[in-house]
PDB file as gemmi writes it, atoms N, CA and C in Angstrom:
CRYST1    1.000    1.000    1.000  90.00  90.00  90.00 P 1                      
ATOM      1  N   MET A   1       6.875  -9.560   2.874  1.00  0.00           N  
ATOM      2  CA  MET A   1       5.993  -8.449   2.543  1.00  0.00           C  
ATOM      3  C   MET A   1       4.558  -8.999   2.409  1.00  0.00           C  
ATOM      4  N   GLY A   2       3.640  -8.396   3.120  1.00  0.00           N  
ATOM      5  CA  GLY A   2       2.272  -8.894   3.097  1.00  0.00           C  
ATOM      6  C   GLY A   2       1.484  -8.488   1.863  1.00  0.00           C  
ATOM      7  N   LEU A   3       0.258  -9.079   1.756  1.00  0.00           N  
ATOM      8  CA  LEU A   3      -0.599  -8.808   0.663  1.00  0.00           C  
ATOM      9  C   LEU A   3      -0.913  -7.349   0.483  1.00  0.00           C  
ATOM     10  N   MET A   4      -1.148  -6.630   1.633  1.00  0.00           N  
ATOM     11  CA  MET A   4      -1.460  -5.219   1.546  1.00  0.00           C  
ATOM     12  C   MET A   4      -0.280  -4.425   0.967  1.00  0.00           C  
ATOM     13  N   ASN A   5       0.925  -4.670   1.466  1.00  0.00           N  
ATOM     14  CA  ASN A   5       2.074  -3.951   0.963  1.00  0.00           C  
ATOM     15  C   ASN A   5       2.360  -4.212  -0.498  1.00  0.00           C  
ATOM     16  N   LEU A   6       2.144  -5.469  -0.929  1.00  0.00           N  
ATOM     17  CA  LEU A   6       2.346  -5.779  -2.333  1.00  0.00           C  
ATOM     18  C   LEU A   6       1.321  -5.044  -3.196  1.00  0.00           C  
ATOM     19  N   ALA A   7       0.074  -4.948  -2.720  1.00  0.00           N  
ATOM     20  CA  ALA A   7      -0.965  -4.212  -3.452  1.00  0.00           C  
ATOM     21  C   ALA A   7      -0.603  -2.698  -3.477  1.00  0.00           C  
ATOM     22  N   MET A   8      -0.057  -2.189  -2.376  1.00  0.00           N  
ATOM     23  CA  MET A   8       0.331  -0.779  -2.358  1.00  0.00           C  
ATOM     24  C   MET A   8       1.444  -0.493  -3.380  1.00  0.00           C  
ATOM     25  N   VAL A   9       2.415  -1.402  -3.448  1.00  0.00           N  
ATOM     26  CA  VAL A   9       3.544  -1.285  -4.388  1.00  0.00           C  
ATOM     27  C   VAL A   9       2.947  -1.321  -5.789  1.00  0.00           C  
ATOM     28  N   ARG A  10       2.056  -2.211  -6.043  1.00  0.00           N  
ATOM     29  CA  ARG A  10       1.462  -2.336  -7.369  1.00  0.00           C  
ATOM     30  C   ARG A  10       0.672  -1.051  -7.714  1.00  0.00           C  
ATOM     31  N   ALA A  11      -0.080  -0.529  -6.753  1.00  0.00           N  
ATOM     32  CA  ALA A  11      -0.813   0.729  -6.988  1.00  0.00           C  
ATOM     33  C   ALA A  11       0.156   1.880  -7.250  1.00  0.00           C  
ATOM     34  N   ALA A  12       1.262   1.931  -6.574  1.00  0.00           N  
ATOM     35  CA  ALA A  12       2.249   3.021  -6.763  1.00  0.00           C  
ATOM     36  C   ALA A  12       2.869   2.919  -8.189  1.00  0.00           C  
ATOM     37  N   VAL A  13       3.164   1.685  -8.634  1.00  0.00           N  
ATOM     38  CA  VAL A  13       3.703   1.503  -9.979  1.00  0.00           C  
ATOM     39  C   VAL A  13       2.694   1.935 -11.007  1.00  0.00           C  
ATOM     40  N   GLU A  14       1.439   1.514 -10.826  1.00  0.00           N  
ATOM     41  CA  GLU A  14       0.383   1.853 -11.749  1.00  0.00           C  
ATOM     42  C   GLU A  14       0.206   3.386 -11.810  1.00  0.00           C  
ATOM     43  N   TYR A  15       0.308   4.023 -10.641  1.00  0.00           N  
ATOM     44  CA  TYR A  15       0.184   5.461 -10.580  1.00  0.00           C  
ATOM     45  C   TYR A  15       1.297   6.166 -11.383  1.00  0.00           C  
ATOM     46  N   LYS A  16       2.542   5.672 -11.170  1.00  0.00           N  
ATOM     47  CA  LYS A  16       3.687   6.270 -11.864  1.00  0.00           C  
ATOM     48  C   LYS A  16       3.591   6.030 -13.385  1.00  0.00           C  
ATOM     49  N   LEU A  17       3.073   4.890 -13.773  1.00  0.00           N  
ATOM     50  CA  LEU A  17       2.971   4.583 -15.222  1.00  0.00           C  
ATOM     51  C   LEU A  17       1.761   5.230 -15.920  1.00  0.00           C  
ATOM     52  N   HIS A  18       0.631   5.301 -15.180  1.00  0.00           N  
ATOM     53  CA  HIS A  18      -0.656   5.652 -15.816  1.00  0.00           C  
ATOM     54  C   HIS A  18      -1.392   6.786 -15.076  1.00  0.00           C  
ATOM     55  N   GLY A  19      -0.802   7.374 -14.074  1.00  0.00           N  
ATOM     56  CA  GLY A  19      -1.458   8.463 -13.372  1.00  0.00           C  
ATOM     57  C   GLY A  19      -2.669   8.016 -12.524  1.00  0.00           C  
ATOM     58  N   GLU A  20      -3.595   8.888 -12.359  1.00  0.00           N  
ATOM     59  CA  GLU A  20      -4.782   8.632 -11.529  1.00  0.00           C  
ATOM     60  C   GLU A  20      -5.561   7.385 -11.962  1.00  0.00           C  
ATOM     61  N   ALA A  21      -5.666   7.143 -13.286  1.00  0.00           N  
ATOM     62  CA  ALA A  21      -6.360   5.953 -13.752  1.00  0.00           C  
ATOM     63  C   ALA A  21      -5.686   4.679 -13.280  1.00  0.00           C  
ATOM     64  N   GLY A  22      -4.387   4.679 -13.318  1.00  0.00           N  
ATOM     65  CA  GLY A  22      -3.615   3.514 -12.873  1.00  0.00           C  
ATOM     66  C   GLY A  22      -3.830   3.259 -11.366  1.00  0.00           C  
ATOM     67  N   LEU A  23      -3.783   4.322 -10.615  1.00  0.00           N  
ATOM     68  CA  LEU A  23      -4.022   4.198  -9.132  1.00  0.00           C  
ATOM     69  C   LEU A  23      -5.385   3.632  -8.872  1.00  0.00           C  
ATOM     70  N   GLN A  24      -6.371   4.103  -9.587  1.00  0.00           N  
ATOM     71  CA  GLN A  24      -7.772   3.683  -9.399  1.00  0.00           C  
ATOM     72  C   GLN A  24      -7.972   2.212  -9.796  1.00  0.00           C  
ATOM     73  N   SER A  25      -7.039   1.670 -10.569  1.00  0.00           N  
ATOM     74  CA  SER A  25      -7.207   0.307 -11.093  1.00  0.00           C  
ATOM     75  C   SER A  25      -6.803  -0.804 -10.053  1.00  0.00           C  
ATOM     76  N   VAL A  26      -6.220  -0.368  -8.948  1.00  0.00           N  
ATOM     77  CA  VAL A  26      -5.772  -1.372  -7.929  1.00  0.00           C  
ATOM     78  C   VAL A  26      -6.636  -1.163  -6.687  1.00  0.00           C  
ATOM     79  N   THR A  27      -7.250  -2.232  -6.250  1.00  0.00           N  
ATOM     80  CA  THR A  27      -8.127  -2.236  -5.088  1.00  0.00           C  
ATOM     81  C   THR A  27      -7.402  -2.518  -3.803  1.00  0.00           C  
ATOM     82  N   ASP A  28      -7.720  -1.760  -2.783  1.00  0.00           N  
ATOM     83  CA  ASP A  28      -7.233  -1.980  -1.426  1.00  0.00           C  
ATOM     84  C   ASP A  28      -7.845  -3.314  -0.959  1.00  0.00           C  
ATOM     85  N   PRO A  29      -7.070  -4.322  -0.640  1.00  0.00           N  
ATOM     86  CA  PRO A  29      -7.621  -5.616  -0.223  1.00  0.00           C  
ATOM     87  C   PRO A  29      -8.500  -5.533   1.053  1.00  0.00           C  
ATOM     88  N   TRP A  30      -8.383  -4.458   1.832  1.00  0.00           N  
ATOM     89  CA  TRP A  30      -9.151  -4.263   3.056  1.00  0.00           C  
ATOM     90  C   TRP A  30     -10.198  -3.193   2.908  1.00  0.00           C  
ATOM     91  N   GLY A  31     -10.369  -2.627   1.719  1.00  0.00           N  
ATOM     92  CA  GLY A  31     -11.311  -1.601   1.523  1.00  0.00           C  
ATOM     93  C   GLY A  31     -12.380  -1.913   0.484  1.00  0.00           C  
ATOM     94  N   GLN A  32     -13.106  -0.923   0.076  1.00  0.00           N  
ATOM     95  CA  GLN A  32     -14.164  -1.082  -0.906  1.00  0.00           C  
ATOM     96  C   GLN A  32     -13.743  -0.466  -2.240  1.00  0.00           C  
ATOM     97  N   GLY A  33     -12.490   0.010  -2.367  1.00  0.00           N  
ATOM     98  CA  GLY A  33     -12.050   0.647  -3.551  1.00  0.00           C  
ATOM     99  C   GLY A  33     -10.558   0.804  -3.546  1.00  0.00           C  
ATOM    100  N   PRO A  34     -10.023   1.819  -4.229  1.00  0.00           N  
ATOM    101  CA  PRO A  34      -8.585   2.029  -4.285  1.00  0.00           C  
ATOM    102  C   PRO A  34      -8.043   2.549  -2.951  1.00  0.00           C  
ATOM    103  N   PHE A  35      -6.696   2.584  -2.820  1.00  0.00           N  
ATOM    104  CA  PHE A  35      -6.077   3.107  -1.630  1.00  0.00           C  
ATOM    105  C   PHE A  35      -6.293   4.622  -1.647  1.00  0.00           C  
ATOM    106  N   GLU A  36      -6.284   5.226  -0.447  1.00  0.00           N  
ATOM    107  CA  GLU A  36      -6.343   6.658  -0.308  1.00  0.00           C  
ATOM    108  C   GLU A  36      -4.958   7.199  -0.719  1.00  0.00           C  
ATOM    109  N   PHE A  37      -4.945   8.279  -1.526  1.00  0.00           N  
ATOM    110  CA  PHE A  37      -3.689   8.854  -2.056  1.00  0.00           C  
ATOM    111  C   PHE A  37      -3.579  10.264  -1.630  1.00  0.00           C  
ATOM    112  N   LYS A  38      -2.364  10.707  -1.247  1.00  0.00           N  
ATOM    113  CA  LYS A  38      -2.065  12.123  -1.077  1.00  0.00           C  
ATOM    114  C   LYS A  38      -0.589  12.382  -1.242  1.00  0.00           C  
ATOM    115  N   ARG A  39      -0.267  13.574  -1.621  1.00  0.00           N  
ATOM    116  CA  ARG A  39       1.182  14.000  -1.726  1.00  0.00           C  
ATOM    117  C   ARG A  39       1.711  13.978  -0.289  1.00  0.00           C  
ATOM    118  N   PHE A  40       2.991  13.647  -0.170  1.00  0.00           N  
ATOM    119  CA  PHE A  40       3.634  13.586   1.124  1.00  0.00           C  
ATOM    120  C   PHE A  40       4.630  14.758   1.268  1.00  0.00           C  
ATOM    121  N   VAL A  41       4.361  15.657   2.200  1.00  0.00           N  
ATOM    122  CA  VAL A  41       5.193  16.782   2.455  1.00  0.00           C  
ATOM    123  C   VAL A  41       5.925  16.605   3.764  1.00  0.00           C  
ATOM    124  N   PHE A  42       7.244  16.685   3.776  1.00  0.00           N  
ATOM    125  CA  PHE A  42       8.017  16.496   4.960  1.00  0.00           C  
ATOM    126  C   PHE A  42       8.908  17.693   5.139  1.00  0.00           C  
ATOM    127  N   GLN A  43       8.809  18.338   6.288  1.00  0.00           N  
ATOM    128  CA  GLN A  43       9.556  19.568   6.605  1.00  0.00           C  
ATOM    129  C   GLN A  43       9.413  20.605   5.505  1.00  0.00           C  
ATOM    130  N   GLY A  44       8.164  20.763   5.042  1.00  0.00           N  
ATOM    131  CA  GLY A  44       7.839  21.799   4.024  1.00  0.00           C  
ATOM    132  C   GLY A  44       8.233  21.484   2.628  1.00  0.00           C  
ATOM    133  N   VAL A  45       8.706  20.266   2.338  1.00  0.00           N  
ATOM    134  CA  VAL A  45       9.115  19.926   1.002  1.00  0.00           C  
ATOM    135  C   VAL A  45       8.337  18.656   0.499  1.00  0.00           C  
ATOM    136  N   ASP A  46       7.775  18.757  -0.703  1.00  0.00           N  
ATOM    137  CA  ASP A  46       7.063  17.607  -1.290  1.00  0.00           C  
ATOM    138  C   ASP A  46       8.098  16.530  -1.588  1.00  0.00           C  
ATOM    139  N   ARG A  47       8.020  15.434  -0.857  1.00  0.00           N  
ATOM    140  CA  ARG A  47       9.011  14.371  -1.007  1.00  0.00           C  
ATOM    141  C   ARG A  47       8.515  13.170  -1.756  1.00  0.00           C  
ATOM    142  N   GLY A  48       7.213  13.066  -2.042  1.00  0.00           N  
ATOM    143  CA  GLY A  48       6.686  11.924  -2.735  1.00  0.00           C  
ATOM    144  C   GLY A  48       5.168  11.810  -2.497  1.00  0.00           C  
ATOM    145  N   PHE A  49       4.704  10.565  -2.395  1.00  0.00           N  
ATOM    146  CA  PHE A  49       3.273  10.360  -2.138  1.00  0.00           C  
ATOM    147  C   PHE A  49       3.080   9.238  -1.174  1.00  0.00           C  
ATOM    148  N   GLU A  50       1.884   9.281  -0.580  1.00  0.00           N  
ATOM    149  CA  GLU A  50       1.479   8.311   0.456  1.00  0.00           C  
ATOM    150  C   GLU A  50       0.214   7.593   0.009  1.00  0.00           C  
ATOM    151  N   LEU A  51       0.251   6.269   0.222  1.00  0.00           N  
ATOM    152  CA  LEU A  51      -0.944   5.455   0.046  1.00  0.00           C  
ATOM    153  C   LEU A  51      -1.346   4.940   1.415  1.00  0.00           C  
ATOM    154  N   LYS A  52      -2.683   5.022   1.661  1.00  0.00           N  
ATOM    155  CA  LYS A  52      -3.232   4.579   2.944  1.00  0.00           C  
ATOM    156  C   LYS A  52      -4.325   3.522   2.696  1.00  0.00           C  
ATOM    157  N   SER A  53      -4.299   2.459   3.499  1.00  0.00           N  
ATOM    158  CA  SER A  53      -5.287   1.396   3.403  1.00  0.00           C  
ATOM    159  C   SER A  53      -6.415   1.657   4.397  1.00  0.00           C  
ATOM    160  N   ALA A  54      -7.523   1.040   4.115  1.00  0.00           N  
ATOM    161  CA  ALA A  54      -8.657   1.069   5.102  1.00  0.00           C  
ATOM    162  C   ALA A  54      -8.366   0.187   6.318  1.00  0.00           C  
ATOM    163  N   CYS A  55      -7.323  -0.671   6.210  1.00  0.00           N  
ATOM    164  CA  CYS A  55      -6.942  -1.580   7.270  1.00  0.00           C  
ATOM    165  C   CYS A  55      -6.446  -0.866   8.515  1.00  0.00           C  
ATOM    166  N   ARG A  56      -6.900  -1.295   9.701  1.00  0.00           N  
ATOM    167  CA  ARG A  56      -6.439  -0.748  10.988  1.00  0.00           C  
ATOM    168  C   ARG A  56      -6.115  -1.883  11.943  1.00  0.00           C  
ATOM    169  N   ARG A  57      -5.657  -2.991  11.375  1.00  0.00           N  
ATOM    170  CA  ARG A  57      -5.439  -4.236  12.216  1.00  0.00           C  
ATOM    171  C   ARG A  57      -4.397  -4.025  13.311  1.00  0.00           C  
ATOM    172  N   ASN A  58      -3.477  -3.087  13.158  1.00  0.00           N  
ATOM    173  CA  ASN A  58      -2.441  -2.838  14.183  1.00  0.00           C  
ATOM    174  C   ASN A  58      -2.773  -1.701  15.111  1.00  0.00           C  
ATOM    175  N   GLY A  59      -3.937  -1.096  14.922  1.00  0.00           N  
ATOM    176  CA  GLY A  59      -4.333   0.017  15.784  1.00  0.00           C  
ATOM    177  C   GLY A  59      -3.977   1.407  15.223  1.00  0.00           C  
ATOM    178  N   TRP A  60      -3.409   1.431  14.030  1.00  0.00           N  
ATOM    179  CA  TRP A  60      -3.102   2.704  13.339  1.00  0.00           C  
ATOM    180  C   TRP A  60      -3.358   2.479  11.858  1.00  0.00           C  
ATOM    181  N   PRO A  61      -3.496   3.576  11.127  1.00  0.00           N  
ATOM    182  CA  PRO A  61      -3.682   3.443   9.695  1.00  0.00           C  
ATOM    183  C   PRO A  61      -2.456   2.789   9.024  1.00  0.00           C  
ATOM    184  N   GLU A  62      -2.685   1.803   8.156  1.00  0.00           N  
ATOM    185  CA  GLU A  62      -1.623   1.199   7.389  1.00  0.00           C  
ATOM    186  C   GLU A  62      -1.261   2.130   6.198  1.00  0.00           C  
ATOM    187  N   VAL A  63      -0.059   2.637   6.217  1.00  0.00           N  
ATOM    188  CA  VAL A  63       0.425   3.638   5.268  1.00  0.00           C  
ATOM    189  C   VAL A  63       1.746   3.134   4.640  1.00  0.00           C  
ATOM    190  N   LEU A  64       1.983   3.491   3.412  1.00  0.00           N  
ATOM    191  CA  LEU A  64       3.237   3.313   2.769  1.00  0.00           C  
ATOM    192  C   LEU A  64       3.590   4.561   1.996  1.00  0.00           C  
ATOM    193  N   ILE A  65       4.724   5.167   2.276  1.00  0.00           N  
ATOM    194  CA  ILE A  65       5.148   6.402   1.659  1.00  0.00           C  
ATOM    195  C   ILE A  65       6.208   6.080   0.567  1.00  0.00           C  
ATOM    196  N   PHE A  66       5.967   6.601  -0.617  1.00  0.00           N  
ATOM    197  CA  PHE A  66       6.939   6.398  -1.744  1.00  0.00           C  
ATOM    198  C   PHE A  66       7.707   7.670  -1.943  1.00  0.00           C  
ATOM    199  N   VAL A  67       9.030   7.612  -1.755  1.00  0.00           N  
ATOM    200  CA  VAL A  67       9.914   8.785  -1.791  1.00  0.00           C  
ATOM    201  C   VAL A  67      10.341   9.034  -3.184  1.00  0.00           C  
ATOM    202  N   GLU A  68      10.168  10.319  -3.617  1.00  0.00           N  
ATOM    203  CA  GLU A  68      10.563  10.733  -4.946  1.00  0.00           C  
ATOM    204  C   GLU A  68      11.682  11.750  -4.984  1.00  0.00           C  
ATOM    205  N   LYS A  69      11.984  12.278  -3.800  1.00  0.00           N  
ATOM    206  CA  LYS A  69      13.014  13.345  -3.712  1.00  0.00           C  
ATOM    207  C   LYS A  69      13.860  13.114  -2.483  1.00  0.00           C  
ATOM    208  N   GLU A  70      15.201  13.314  -2.600  1.00  0.00           N  
ATOM    209  CA  GLU A  70      16.111  13.167  -1.458  1.00  0.00           C  
ATOM    210  C   GLU A  70      15.849  14.213  -0.393  1.00  0.00           C  
ATOM    211  N   GLY A  71      16.317  13.928   0.805  1.00  0.00           N  
ATOM    212  CA  GLY A  71      16.204  14.820   1.926  1.00  0.00           C  
ATOM    213  C   GLY A  71      16.413  14.098   3.248  1.00  0.00           C  
ATOM    214  N   PRO A  72      16.059  14.701   4.348  1.00  0.00           N  
ATOM    215  CA  PRO A  72      16.242  14.136   5.628  1.00  0.00           C  
ATOM    216  C   PRO A  72      15.423  12.841   5.759  1.00  0.00           C  
ATOM    217  N   PRO A  73      15.942  11.838   6.524  1.00  0.00           N  
ATOM    218  CA  PRO A  73      15.242  10.538   6.638  1.00  0.00           C  
ATOM    219  C   PRO A  73      13.988  10.593   7.479  1.00  0.00           C  
ATOM    220  N   PHE A  74      13.016   9.768   7.093  1.00  0.00           N  
ATOM    221  CA  PHE A  74      11.793   9.587   7.863  1.00  0.00           C  
ATOM    222  C   PHE A  74      11.311   8.173   7.665  1.00  0.00           C  
ATOM    223  N   SER A  75      10.399   7.716   8.517  1.00  0.00           N  
ATOM    224  CA  SER A  75       9.878   6.388   8.397  1.00  0.00           C  
ATOM    225  C   SER A  75       8.833   6.362   7.266  1.00  0.00           C  
ATOM    226  N   VAL A  76       8.886   5.303   6.469  1.00  0.00           N  
ATOM    227  CA  VAL A  76       8.026   5.187   5.301  1.00  0.00           C  
ATOM    228  C   VAL A  76       6.813   4.296   5.540  1.00  0.00           C  
ATOM    229  N   ASN A  77       6.784   3.580   6.693  1.00  0.00           N  
ATOM    230  CA  ASN A  77       5.644   2.726   6.985  1.00  0.00           C  
ATOM    231  C   ASN A  77       5.570   2.476   8.466  1.00  0.00           C  
ATOM    232  N   GLY A  78       4.540   1.735   8.910  1.00  0.00           N  
ATOM    233  CA  GLY A  78       4.352   1.453  10.299  1.00  0.00           C  
ATOM    234  C   GLY A  78       3.744   2.566  11.094  1.00  0.00           C  
ATOM    235  N   LYS A  79       3.771   2.374  12.387  1.00  0.00           N  
ATOM    236  CA  LYS A  79       3.161   3.323  13.308  1.00  0.00           C  
ATOM    237  C   LYS A  79       3.736   4.737  13.225  1.00  0.00           C  
ATOM    238  N   ASN A  80       5.043   4.838  12.887  1.00  0.00           N  
ATOM    239  CA  ASN A  80       5.680   6.153  12.785  1.00  0.00           C  
ATOM    240  C   ASN A  80       5.829   6.670  11.390  1.00  0.00           C  
ATOM    241  N   ALA A  81       5.092   6.177  10.455  1.00  0.00           N  
ATOM    242  CA  ALA A  81       5.174   6.646   9.043  1.00  0.00           C  
ATOM    243  C   ALA A  81       5.042   8.121   8.968  1.00  0.00           C  
ATOM    244  N   GLY A  82       5.967   8.723   8.237  1.00  0.00           N  
ATOM    245  CA  GLY A  82       5.962  10.166   8.052  1.00  0.00           C  
ATOM    246  C   GLY A  82       6.672  10.984   9.120  1.00  0.00           C  
ATOM    247  N   ARG A  83       7.144  10.303  10.170  1.00  0.00           N  
ATOM    248  CA  ARG A  83       7.877  11.003  11.226  1.00  0.00           C  
ATOM    249  C   ARG A  83       9.366  10.890  10.987  1.00  0.00           C  
ATOM    250  N   ALA A  84      10.109  11.921  11.449  1.00  0.00           N  
ATOM    251  CA  ALA A  84      11.551  11.936  11.288  1.00  0.00           C  
ATOM    252  C   ALA A  84      12.156  10.734  11.983  1.00  0.00           C  
ATOM    253  N   LYS A  85      13.190  10.165  11.360  1.00  0.00           N  
ATOM    254  CA  LYS A  85      13.985   9.084  11.947  1.00  0.00           C  
ATOM    255  C   LYS A  85      14.941   9.736  12.966  1.00  0.00           C  
ATOM    256  N   PRO A  86      15.183   9.115  14.085  1.00  0.00           N  
ATOM    257  CA  PRO A  86      16.131   9.608  15.089  1.00  0.00           C  
ATOM    258  C   PRO A  86      17.485   9.746  14.459  1.00  0.00           C  
ATOM    259  N   ALA A  87      18.223  10.765  14.883  1.00  0.00           N  
ATOM    260  CA  ALA A  87      19.601  10.938  14.365  1.00  0.00           C  
ATOM    261  C   ALA A  87      20.485   9.827  14.888  1.00  0.00           C  
ATOM    262  N   THR A  88      21.298   9.276  14.031  1.00  0.00           N  
ATOM    263  CA  THR A  88      22.270   8.270  14.449  1.00  0.00           C  
ATOM    264  C   THR A  88      23.647   8.767  14.146  1.00  0.00           C  
ATOM    265  N   TYR A  89      24.585   8.389  14.938  1.00  0.00           N  
ATOM    266  CA  TYR A  89      25.960   8.879  14.795  1.00  0.00           C  
ATOM    267  C   TYR A  89      26.882   7.700  14.543  1.00  0.00           C  
ATOM    268  N   PRO A  90      27.739   7.871  13.511  1.00  0.00           N  
ATOM    269  CA  PRO A  90      28.705   6.780  13.226  1.00  0.00           C  
ATOM    270  C   PRO A  90      29.688   6.625  14.414  1.00  0.00           C  
ATOM    271  N   LYS A  91      30.128   5.367  14.608  1.00  0.00           N  
ATOM    272  CA  LYS A  91      31.051   5.127  15.709  1.00  0.00           C  
ATOM    273  C   LYS A  91      32.453   5.407  15.297  1.00  0.00           C  
TER     274      LYS A  91                                                      
END                                                                             
C-alpha cells in the first residue's frame, strides 16, 4: 500500500472518529490541503464515502471509496473506482 493510500485510510479513520475536523487534519501528500470528500452513492443508495487525491500520476483521479453499507459489488479504487464489478459465476 502506497503513501497516498495510507494517508487516505488515516483520513477516513480520523473522519469516522472526529468528523469534518478529523478529515481536515490529514493532508493529501500530493495536494495543498486535505483530500476531497464526498458521499458515495451507488445505484441510488448511499453506500459510504469517497476520498480523492490531487494526484493524477496514472492518468485518472486517485480515489478510495470506504463502504459503510452492504449491497452490490463495485470497485473501490483504481481506474474503475465506483463502477459495478462484472458478474462472476461460481463453477
